[in-house]
C-alpha positions as CSV (number, residue, x, y, z in Angstrom):
1,X,157.6,65.0,11.1
2,X,154.8,66.0,13.5
3,X,157.2,65.8,16.5
4,X,159.8,67.9,14.6
5,X,157.2,70.6,13.9
6,X,156.0,70.6,17.5
7,X,159.5,71.0,18.7
8,X,160.1,73.9,16.3
9,X,156.9,75.7,17.4
10,X,157.8,75.2,21.1
11,X,161.3,76.5,20.7
12,X,160.1,79.5,18.6
13,X,157.7,80.4,21.5
14,X,160.4,80.3,24.2
15,X,161.8,83.8,23.7
16,X,158.3,85.3,24.0
17,X,157.6,83.2,27.1
18,X,160.9,84.2,28.6
19,X,160.3,87.9,27.7
20,X,156.9,87.7,29.4
21,X,158.3,86.2,32.5
22,X,161.0,88.8,32.6
23,X,158.7,91.7,32.1
24,X,158.4,93.7,35.4
25,X,155.0,93.8,37.0
26,X,153.2,97.2,37.0
27,X,154.4,99.3,39.9
28,X,152.1,99.5,42.9
29,X,150.2,102.8,42.8
30,X,150.6,105.5,45.4
31,X,147.2,106.0,47.1
32,X,145.8,109.4,48.2
33,X,142.4,109.4,50.0
34,X,140.9,112.9,50.6
35,X,138.0,113.0,53.0
36,X,136.3,116.4,53.0
37,X,134.3,117.6,56.0
38,X,130.5,118.2,55.7
39,X,130.9,118.7,52.0
40,X,127.5,118.3,50.2
41,X,126.6,116.5,47.1
42,X,125.8,119.6,45.1
43,X,128.7,121.7,46.3
44,X,131.1,121.2,43.3
45,X,130.9,121.9,39.7
46,X,131.1,118.2,38.6
47,X,127.9,117.6,40.6
48,X,126.0,120.6,39.3
49,X,127.0,123.6,41.4
50,X,126.4,126.9,39.7
51,X,129.7,128.3,38.4
52,X,128.3,131.8,38.9
53,X,128.4,131.1,42.6
54,X,131.4,128.9,43.2
55,X,134.2,127.4,41.2
56,X,135.9,124.1,41.9
57,X,138.4,123.6,39.0
58,X,140.7,121.1,40.8
59,X,137.8,118.9,41.9
60,X,136.3,119.1,38.5
61,X,139.7,118.1,37.1
62,X,139.5,114.8,39.1
63,X,136.0,114.2,37.5
64,X,137.2,115.1,34.1
65,X,140.3,112.9,34.3
66,X,138.7,110.2,36.3
67,X,135.3,108.7,37.3
68,X,132.4,110.3,39.0
69,X,130.0,108.3,41.2
70,X,126.4,109.3,41.6
71,X,125.3,106.7,44.1
72,X,128.1,106.9,46.7
73,X,127.2,107.0,50.4
74,X,128.8,107.8,53.7
75,X,127.7,105.2,56.3
76,X,126.6,108.0,58.7
77,X,125.2,111.5,58.4
78,X,127.8,112.7,61.0
79,X,131.6,112.8,61.2
80,X,133.2,110.1,63.5
81,X,131.3,107.0,62.3
82,X,132.3,107.6,58.6
83,X,136.0,108.2,59.6
84,X,135.9,105.0,61.6
85,X,134.4,103.1,58.6
86,X,137.0,104.4,56.2
87,X,139.9,103.4,58.5
88,X,138.6,100.0,59.5
89,X,136.1,98.9,56.8
90,X,133.6,98.3,59.6
91,X,130.4,100.1,60.5
92,X,130.9,102.3,63.6
93,X,127.6,101.2,65.2
94,X,129.4,97.9,65.9
95,X,131.4,99.7,68.6
96,X,130.4,101.4,71.8
97,X,129.5,104.4,69.7
98,X,126.3,102.7,68.4
99,X,123.8,105.5,68.9
100,X,124.8,107.7,66.0
101,X,126.8,110.3,67.8
102,X,130.5,111.4,67.5
103,X,133.6,111.1,69.6
104,X,134.1,114.0,72.0
105,X,137.4,115.9,72.2
106,X,138.4,114.1,75.4
107,X,137.3,110.6,74.4
108,X,139.8,107.6,74.1
109,X,140.7,106.0,70.8
110,X,137.7,104.3,69.3
111,X,139.7,101.8,67.2
112,X,141.4,98.9,69.0
113,X,145.1,98.9,68.1
114,X,144.8,95.1,67.3
115,X,142.1,95.8,64.6
116,X,143.5,95.7,61.0
117,X,143.2,99.1,59.3
118,X,143.7,100.3,55.8
119,X,147.0,101.9,57.0
120,X,148.3,98.7,58.6
121,X,147.3,96.6,55.6
122,X,149.2,98.9,53.2
123,X,152.2,99.2,55.6
124,X,152.3,95.4,55.4
125,X,152.6,95.7,51.6
126,X,155.6,98.1,51.9
127,X,153.8,101.4,51.8
128,X,154.9,104.6,53.6
129,X,151.7,105.8,55.4
130,X,150.7,109.3,56.5
131,X,147.7,111.0,58.1
132,X,147.1,114.7,57.9
133,X,143.9,116.5,58.9
134,X,140.9,116.0,61.1
135,X,141.2,112.9,63.2
136,X,138.1,112.8,65.4
137,X,138.6,109.2,66.6
138,X,140.1,109.8,70.0
139,X,143.5,109.1,71.6
140,X,144.8,106.8,74.3
141,X,142.9,104.4,76.6
142,X,142.0,106.5,79.6
143,X,138.3,107.7,79.9
144,X,139.5,111.3,79.6
145,X,142.4,112.3,77.3
146,X,145.2,114.2,78.9
147,X,146.6,116.3,76.1
148,X,149.7,117.3,78.1
149,X,150.9,113.7,77.9
150,X,151.8,111.2,75.1
151,X,148.7,110.7,73.0
152,X,148.9,106.9,72.4
153,X,147.6,104.7,71.2
154,X,146.6,106.8,68.2
155,X,147.1,106.8,64.5
156,X,150.7,105.5,64.7
157,X,149.5,102.4,66.6
158,X,147.0,101.9,63.8
159,X,149.6,101.7,61.0
160,X,150.4,105.3,60.1
161,X,154.0,106.3,60.1
162,X,153.1,110.0,60.6
163,X,150.2,112.1,61.8
164,X,149.6,115.8,61.8
165,X,146.1,116.3,63.0
166,X,143.3,118.5,64.3
167,X,142.2,116.3,67.3
168,X,138.5,116.6,66.9
169,X,136.9,119.4,64.9
170,X,137.7,122.7,63.3
171,X,137.5,125.2,66.2
172,X,137.5,122.4,68.9
173,X,138.4,123.2,72.5
174,X,142.0,121.9,72.2
175,X,142.8,124.7,69.7
176,X,146.0,122.9,68.8
177,X,147.5,120.5,66.3
178,X,148.8,117.0,67.3
179,X,152.0,115.7,65.7
180,X,152.6,112.0,66.1
181,X,152.3,111.3,69.9
182,X,152.3,114.9,71.2
183,X,150.5,118.2,71.0
184,X,152.5,120.2,68.4
185,X,154.8,122.7,70.1
186,X,153.7,121.8,73.7
187,X,155.8,123.8,76.1
188,X,154.6,122.5,79.4
189,X,151.8,120.7,81.2
190,X,150.4,124.1,82.4
191,X,146.7,124.6,81.6
192,X,145.0,128.0,81.4
193,X,141.4,127.2,80.6
194,X,139.2,129.9,79.0
195,X,135.7,129.8,77.6
196,X,135.7,127.3,74.6
197,X,139.4,126.4,75.2
198,X,141.2,123.7,77.0
199,X,144.0,126.1,77.8
200,X,147.0,124.1,76.6
201,X,150.4,125.7,76.7
202,X,151.1,125.3,73.0
203,X,150.7,127.3,69.7
204,X,147.1,127.9,69.1
205,X,145.5,127.1,65.7
206,X,144.5,130.1,63.6
207,X,141.2,129.2,62.1
208,X,141.4,131.0,58.8
209,X,145.0,129.6,58.3
210,X,144.1,126.0,59.4
211,X,143.4,124.8,55.9
212,X,146.6,126.2,54.6
213,X,148.6,124.7,57.5
214,X,147.2,121.3,56.9
215,X,147.8,121.5,53.2
216,X,151.4,122.6,53.8
217,X,151.9,119.5,56.1
218,X,150.3,117.2,53.5
219,X,152.4,118.6,50.7
220,X,155.5,118.5,52.9
221,X,154.9,114.8,53.7
222,X,154.4,114.0,50.0
223,X,157.7,115.8,49.2
224,X,159.6,113.5,51.6
225,X,158.4,110.5,49.7
226,X,159.9,111.7,46.5
227,X,162.7,109.4,45.2
228,X,161.9,106.8,47.9
229,X,161.5,103.2,46.7
230,X,158.3,102.5,48.7
231,X,154.9,103.6,47.4
232,X,153.0,105.9,49.7
233,X,149.5,106.2,51.2
234,X,148.2,109.5,52.4
235,X,144.9,109.9,54.1
236,X,144.2,113.7,54.0
237,X,141.2,115.0,55.9
238,X,140.7,118.7,55.4
239,X,138.5,120.7,57.9
240,X,136.6,122.5,55.2
241,X,133.7,123.0,55.1
242,X,132.9,122.3,58.7
243,X,131.8,125.1,61.0
244,X,133.3,127.5,61.9
245,X,133.3,128.8,58.4
246,X,136.6,130.6,58.2
247,X,137.9,131.1,54.7
248,X,141.5,132.1,54.3
249,X,142.7,135.6,53.4
250,X,143.4,134.2,49.9
251,X,139.9,133.1,49.2
252,X,137.8,135.6,51.2
253,X,135.4,137.4,48.8
254,X,136.2,135.1,45.8
255,X,132.8,133.5,45.6
256,X,129.3,134.8,45.1
257,X,128.0,132.5,47.9
258,X,129.6,134.4,50.8
259,X,132.1,132.9,53.3
260,X,130.7,129.4,52.8
261,X,131.5,129.6,49.1
262,X,134.9,131.1,49.9
263,X,135.6,128.1,52.2
264,X,134.7,125.7,49.4
265,X,137.3,127.5,47.3
266,X,139.8,126.8,50.1
267,X,139.0,123.1,49.9
268,X,139.4,123.1,46.1
269,X,142.6,125.1,46.3
270,X,144.0,122.6,48.8
271,X,143.2,119.7,46.4
272,X,144.9,121.6,43.7
273,X,148.1,121.9,45.8
274,X,148.0,118.1,46.4
275,X,147.8,117.5,42.7
276,X,150.6,120.0,42.0
277,X,152.8,118.4,44.6
278,X,152.3,114.9,43.0
279,X,152.9,116.4,39.6
280,X,156.1,118.0,40.7
281,X,157.6,114.7,41.9
282,X,156.4,112.9,38.8
283,X,154.1,110.7,41.0
284,X,150.7,111.9,39.7
285,X,150.4,109.4,36.9
286,X,151.0,106.4,39.2
287,X,148.7,107.6,42.0
288,X,145.2,106.4,42.8
289,X,143.3,109.5,44.1
290,X,139.9,109.1,45.9
291,X,138.0,112.2,46.9
292,X,134.8,112.1,49.0
293,X,133.1,113.5,52.1
294,X,132.3,112.2,55.5
295,X,128.6,113.2,55.3
296,X,126.3,115.6,53.6
297,X,126.4,119.4,54.0
298,X,124.7,121.4,56.7
299,X,121.4,122.9,55.5
300,X,120.0,123.8,59.0
301,X,119.7,127.6,59.0
302,X,120.7,127.6,62.7
303,X,124.4,126.8,62.2
304,X,127.1,128.6,64.2
305,X,128.0,131.3,61.7
306,X,124.9,131.1,59.5
307,X,127.2,131.1,56.5
308,X,125.4,128.1,54.9
309,X,122.1,130.0,55.0
310,X,123.8,133.0,53.2
311,X,125.1,130.6,50.6
312,X,121.7,128.9,50.1
313,X,119.9,132.3,50.0
314,X,122.4,133.2,47.2
315,X,121.2,130.1,45.3
316,X,123.8,127.4,46.2
317,X,122.2,124.0,46.5
318,X,124.5,122.5,49.1
319,X,123.2,119.0,48.7
320,X,121.8,119.4,45.2
321,X,118.1,118.4,45.0
322,X,118.4,115.8,47.9
323,X,116.2,116.0,50.9
324,X,117.8,117.0,54.2
325,X,121.5,117.2,55.2
326,X,124.0,116.5,57.9
327,X,122.5,114.6,60.9
328,X,119.4,113.5,59.0
329,X,118.2,110.1,57.8
330,X,117.4,111.6,54.4
331,X,119.6,111.3,51.3
332,X,121.1,114.7,51.8
333,X,122.8,113.4,55.0
334,X,124.5,110.4,53.3
335,X,124.9,110.8,49.5
336,X,128.3,112.3,48.9
337,X,130.5,113.3,46.0
338,X,132.9,110.5,45.1
339,X,135.7,111.0,42.5
340,X,138.4,108.5,41.5
341,X,141.4,109.3,39.4
342,X,144.0,106.7,38.3
343,X,145.4,107.3,34.9
344,X,145.5,104.2,32.6
345,X,143.2,102.2,34.9
346,X,140.2,104.4,35.7
347,X,138.4,105.5,32.5
348,X,138.6,109.3,32.3
349,X,135.5,111.5,32.0
350,X,133.1,108.7,33.0
351,X,130.2,108.3,35.4
352,X,129.2,105.3,37.4
353,X,125.7,104.7,39.0
354,X,127.0,101.7,41.0
355,X,125.9,101.7,44.7
356,X,129.1,102.1,46.7
357,X,130.1,103.4,50.2
358,X,133.0,105.1,51.9
359,X,133.3,101.9,53.9
360,X,134.3,100.1,50.7
361,X,137.5,102.0,50.3
362,X,139.3,99.5,52.6
363,X,138.5,96.3,50.6
364,X,139.0,98.1,47.3
365,X,142.4,99.4,48.2
366,X,143.2,95.8,49.5
367,X,142.3,94.5,46.0
368,X,144.5,97.1,44.4
369,X,147.6,95.7,46.2
370,X,146.5,92.1,45.6
371,X,145.2,91.2,49.1
372,X,141.9,89.5,48.4
373,X,139.7,88.0,49.7
374,X,139.8,89.5,53.2
375,X,138.7,87.4,56.2
376,X,135.5,89.0,57.3
377,X,135.8,87.6,60.8
378,X,138.9,89.7,61.4
379,X,139.2,92.3,58.7
380,X,136.9,95.0,57.2
381,X,133.7,93.0,57.9
382,X,131.5,95.6,56.1
383,X,133.7,96.6,53.3
384,X,133.0,95.4,49.7
385,X,135.6,95.3,46.9
386,X,134.3,97.7,44.3
387,X,137.5,97.9,42.2
388,X,135.6,96.8,39.1
389,X,133.4,99.8,39.4
390,X,136.4,102.1,39.7
391,X,137.9,100.5,36.6
392,X,134.6,100.7,34.6
393,X,134.4,97.0,34.2
394,X,130.9,95.7,33.5
395,X,129.3,93.5,36.2
396,X,126.5,91.0,35.8
397,X,124.9,92.1,39.0
398,X,125.3,94.9,41.5
399,X,128.6,94.8,43.5
400,X,126.6,95.7,46.6
401,X,123.3,94.1,47.5
402,X,122.7,96.6,50.2
403,X,124.3,99.3,52.3
404,X,123.4,100.3,55.9
405,X,123.1,103.9,56.9
406,X,122.7,105.5,60.4
407,X,121.7,109.0,61.2
408,X,123.1,111.2,64.0
409,X,120.0,110.3,66.0
410,X,120.8,106.6,65.8
411,X,118.1,105.8,63.3
412,X,119.0,103.0,60.8
413,X,118.2,102.8,57.1
414,X,119.2,100.3,54.5
415,X,119.6,100.9,50.7
416,X,119.1,98.1,48.2
417,X,118.6,98.8,44.5
418,X,116.1,101.7,44.3
419,X,114.7,100.8,47.7
420,X,115.4,102.5,51.0
421,X,113.9,101.1,54.2
422,X,114.0,103.5,57.2
423,X,113.8,101.7,60.5
424,X,112.6,104.8,62.4
425,X,113.6,103.6,65.8
426,X,116.4,105.8,67.4
427,X,119.0,104.4,69.8
428,X,119.8,106.1,73.1
429,X,123.3,106.8,74.2
430,X,124.3,105.0,77.4
431,X,122.5,106.6,80.3
432,X,120.4,109.0,78.2
433,X,117.0,109.0,76.7
434,X,116.4,108.3,73.0
435,X,115.6,111.4,70.9
436,X,112.0,112.3,71.1
437,X,110.0,111.6,67.9
438,X,108.4,115.0,68.0
439,X,109.2,118.4,66.6
440,X,110.5,119.3,63.1
441,X,112.4,116.0,62.8
442,X,109.6,113.7,63.9
443,X,109.2,112.3,60.4
444,X,112.7,110.7,60.7
445,X,111.5,108.5,63.6
446,X,108.8,106.8,61.5
447,X,109.4,103.5,59.7
448,X,108.9,103.8,55.9
449,X,109.8,102.2,52.6
450,X,110.8,104.6,49.8
451,X,111.4,103.9,46.1
452,X,114.1,106.5,45.3
453,X,113.8,106.0,41.6
454,X,110.1,107.1,41.7
455,X,110.3,109.3,44.8
456,X,113.8,111.0,45.2
457,X,112.2,113.5,47.7
458,X,111.5,110.5,50.1
459,X,107.9,111.7,50.7
460,X,105.9,108.6,50.0
461,X,105.8,105.5,52.3
462,X,105.1,102.6,49.9
463,X,105.5,99.8,52.5
464,X,101.8,99.0,52.4
465,X,102.0,98.5,48.6
466,X,105.3,96.4,48.9
467,X,105.1,94.6,52.2
468,X,107.4,91.8,51.0
469,X,110.2,94.3,50.2
470,X,109.8,96.2,53.5
471,X,109.9,92.9,55.4
472,X,113.0,91.6,53.4
473,X,115.0,94.8,54.0
474,X,114.0,95.0,57.7
475,X,115.1,91.4,58.2
476,X,118.3,92.0,56.3
477,X,119.1,95.0,58.5
478,X,118.4,93.0,61.6
479,X,120.6,90.1,60.4
480,X,123.5,92.4,59.5
481,X,123.4,94.1,62.9
482,X,123.3,90.8,64.7
483,X,125.9,88.7,62.9
484,X,128.9,91.1,63.0
485,X,129.5,91.4,59.3
486,X,127.5,92.4,56.2
487,X,129.5,91.2,53.3
488,X,130.1,87.7,51.8
């Protein structure tokens, strides 16, 4: 009797088991990472920007339909190191560029072609991969890049199928775009140098149109993926709002914060066009979108155009209430907006206070496609899987015990819980002297322990009151720098 009943129960369950086995697995999501340039923590509506000054409806949509992070950090307060960390999952100070600076326009490729990248990992999982925007990681292997020749190795040797790039910065001396291995539209090897220009015989970038040109390329690449069986990964790096501040004809005069606010509108408009392109090809609902910035905004009144000062005088708090900005060791240099949208997976309209970094995008994307754990000896040694924070899943303990930061002057800091230990000792570029610990930035070259929960302005050194915490963080920083990895 018992055996008969067991048999009947088992056979009754077989159709359900078979149906479960036959059910298709969820499709792999498309992935779009948008890395803005010098875009401060307080420069969008979702992070408190005054709507009477600027409006960011498309970025605010990402926050409304996704998850907003309040404790997200760039690993550096300047451009190149953050871009390196995003692509490799590795802190840039582990390379020859260990002093906090940036890659120059004529520097060789900073990433070894043999190093796993987020693009090569996704390509291995069947993704089409594209890069559009500011590259700023060098080309080739020669000490000085020759832009009249093939620019390789470059992004294509790092796992990207396509690149359309600004080689270094908005308004850099090349004045051209690079497409795949060549300067876009290069006519000859002839050079006609002029002040501030390399003099390449190729179509010159039009600064006010650059954001539109890059957006057009990104949208065009996305359109080519429509109807294709492979999922896609787009890394899109707009040049806004880096100097020169050059808003387009469409946005000029649209903000109450001057040209700087208008350029923010260009950035938001570009994000809106990406969303519209995804929507048009019915890809938006199955796309994981991550928006963030490479470092904090510029608050130094001596910037090239002075547009940021005009905006601040109008009342725009570029980095919110944070101290400092780009280049600095203070929070305004590192804490960045970080928005994640993935319908059905990321809870809409939510906020996370989890400590995460731009460097964590690599390991998190790897987890999305099922590649985990990663071998820290070879792959993304400083990237932590924070997917559970994206998905809003509760965690028994913080996903990140600590996060290392480095200023443009080569000063290290380490975040852990509410604590921030600033090492205060600058590194010198090879053959040069270390920055002098004098002048208006002298305070950044002094060791200190700060409790950010009690002292968000970073004004009080509490290392004497908490010597054990200062010692622990200093030793953790020393260990992470010495051992070649910082994650479990």
